[in-house]
C-alpha positions as CSV (number, residue, x, y, z in Angstrom):
1,M,97.0,89.7,118.6
2,I,98.6,87.8,115.6
3,F,98.7,91.0,113.5
4,F,100.2,93.0,116.4
5,L,103.0,90.4,117.0
6,M,103.7,90.1,113.2
7,G,103.9,93.9,113.1
8,A,106.2,94.0,116.1
9,W,108.4,91.4,114.5
10,M,108.7,93.2,111.2
11,V,109.0,96.7,112.7
12,G,111.6,95.4,115.2
13,S,113.7,94.1,112.3
14,V,113.6,97.4,110.5
15,M,114.4,99.3,113.7
16,V,117.4,97.1,114.6
17,A,118.8,97.7,111.2
18,F,118.2,101.4,111.5
19,V,119.9,101.6,115.0
20,A,122.9,99.6,113.7
21,T,123.6,102.0,110.9
22,Q,123.0,105.0,113.1
23,N,125.5,103.8,115.7
24,F,128.3,103.9,113.1
25,R,127.2,107.3,111.7
26,A,127.1,108.7,115.3
27,V,130.8,108.1,115.6
28,D,131.6,110.6,112.9
29,R,128.9,113.0,114.0
30,V,130.2,113.0,117.6
31,L,133.8,113.4,116.4
32,A,132.9,116.3,114.1
33,A,130.6,118.1,116.4
34,P,131.8,121.4,117.8
35,A,130.0,120.6,121.0
36,G,132.5,117.7,121.3
37,A,135.2,119.9,122.6
38,D,135.2,118.1,125.9
39,L,135.5,114.8,124.1
40,H,138.3,116.1,122.0
41,R,140.2,117.2,125.2
42,K,139.8,113.7,126.6
43,L,141.1,112.2,123.4
44,E,144.1,114.5,123.3
45,G,147.2,112.4,122.6
46,I,145.2,109.8,120.7
47,P,145.6,110.1,116.9
48,P,142.2,111.0,115.4
49,D,142.2,107.7,113.3
50,D,142.7,105.7,116.5
51,A,140.0,107.6,118.4
52,R,137.6,106.9,115.5
53,M,138.6,103.3,115.5
54,I,138.0,102.9,119.2
55,L,134.5,104.6,118.9
56,R,133.6,102.4,115.9
57,H,134.6,99.4,118.0
58,L,132.2,100.5,120.7
59,A,129.5,100.9,118.0
60,S,130.3,97.5,116.6
61,E,130.0,95.8,120.1
62,M,126.7,97.5,120.7
63,N,125.4,96.3,117.4
64,R,126.6,92.8,118.0
65,Y,124.7,92.8,121.3
66,Y,121.6,94.2,119.8
67,F,121.5,91.7,116.9
68,R,122.0,88.7,119.2
69,V,119.3,89.9,121.6
70,W,116.9,90.6,118.7
71,E,117.5,87.3,117.0
72,W,116.5,85.4,120.2
73,A,113.5,87.7,120.7
74,Q,112.5,86.9,117.1
75,L,112.4,83.2,118.0
76,V,110.0,84.0,120.8
77,L,107.8,86.3,118.7
78,G,107.7,83.8,115.8
79,G,106.9,81.0,118.2
80,L,104.1,83.0,119.7
81,V,102.7,83.9,116.2
82,L,102.9,80.3,115.1
83,T,101.2,79.1,118.3
84,L,98.4,81.7,118.1
85,L,97.9,81.0,114.4
86,V,97.6,77.3,114.9
87,R,95.2,77.8,117.8
88,S,93.0,80.3,115.9
89,G,90.5,79.4,113.3
90,R,92.4,81.5,110.8
91,S,95.3,79.1,110.4
92,D,96.2,77.8,107.0
93,A,99.2,75.8,105.7
94,L,100.7,78.6,103.7
95,A,100.8,81.1,106.5
96,R,102.3,78.5,108.8
97,A,104.9,77.6,106.2
98,L,105.8,81.3,105.7
99,I,106.3,81.7,109.5
100,V,108.4,78.5,109.7
101,A,110.5,79.9,106.9
102,M,111.0,83.1,108.8
103,L,112.0,81.2,111.9
104,A,114.4,79.1,109.8
105,I,116.1,82.3,108.6
106,V,116.4,83.5,112.2
107,L,118.0,80.2,113.1
108,V,120.5,80.6,110.2
109,F,121.4,84.0,111.7
110,I,121.8,82.6,115.2
111,V,123.7,79.4,114.3
112,Y,125.8,80.5,111.4
113,L,125.8,84.1,110.1
114,T,125.9,86.2,113.2
115,P,128.8,84.1,114.8
116,Q,130.7,84.5,111.5
117,I,130.1,88.2,111.3
118,V,131.0,88.8,115.0
119,T,134.2,86.8,114.7
120,L,135.3,88.4,111.5
121,G,134.2,91.8,112.6
122,R,136.2,91.6,115.8
123,S,139.3,90.5,113.9
124,L,138.9,93.7,111.7
125,D,138.0,96.2,114.4
126,F,141.6,97.4,114.9
127,V,143.1,96.6,111.6
128,S,144.0,99.3,109.0
129,R,141.5,99.3,106.1
130,T,144.2,100.7,103.7
131,P,144.7,98.4,101.9
132,P,141.7,96.3,102.9
133,P,142.7,93.1,104.7
134,P,141.9,89.8,103.0
135,Q,139.2,88.9,105.5
136,Y,137.4,92.2,104.8
137,A,135.8,90.8,101.6
138,R,134.6,87.7,103.5
139,F,133.1,89.9,106.2
140,W,131.1,91.8,103.6
141,R,129.9,88.7,101.9
142,F,128.5,87.5,105.2
143,H,127.0,90.9,105.9
144,I,125.3,91.0,102.4
145,A,124.0,87.5,102.9
146,Y,122.5,88.6,106.3
147,T,120.9,91.7,104.7
148,L,119.4,89.7,101.8
149,L,118.0,87.0,104.1
150,E,116.6,89.8,106.3
151,L,114.8,91.2,103.3
152,V,113.5,87.8,102.4
153,K,112.3,87.4,106.0
154,L,110.4,90.7,105.8
155,L,108.9,89.7,102.5
156,L,107.7,86.5,104.0
157,G,106.2,88.4,106.9
158,A,104.4,90.6,104.5
159,G,103.1,87.5,102.8
160,V,101.8,86.2,106.1
161,L,100.0,89.5,106.8
162,V,98.5,89.6,103.3
163,R,97.4,85.9,103.6
164,L,95.8,86.5,106.9
165,L,94.0,89.7,105.7
166,L,92.6,87.9,102.7
167,R,91.2,85.0,104.8
């Protein structure tokens, strides 16, 4: 069960990242699709850049929701893994420490990074990007920090799995 939950945690993280990037790419695919003629008729009178901005805002809001839900789900998954690990005979201090570190990263997301990204992102949703507004660089610094911490979390998770497999 520990391996299943760790796998779910790690795959879930990869899937949320994949969905988030695809939501933004879908905006351009939908707007460019010939089958989108009905959509284009509905958007008549709205400048193409504004239509794209509105759809990107929708994609952003969906991503914000998915990340918040996933972050709380990770606390539950991590808590379950830690509890099962402690109760099993396979528990060791390093594996527990790695899981605690993963949970600490998730808490950094919940308490600090995600609220910053959401606030900055919403302030940028309807602002022209030419030239880039001053808060754009700050938004991307938070986004990069989130991505790097997510990669560290995945590496820690891989470490947990390797550690448990070797025991």
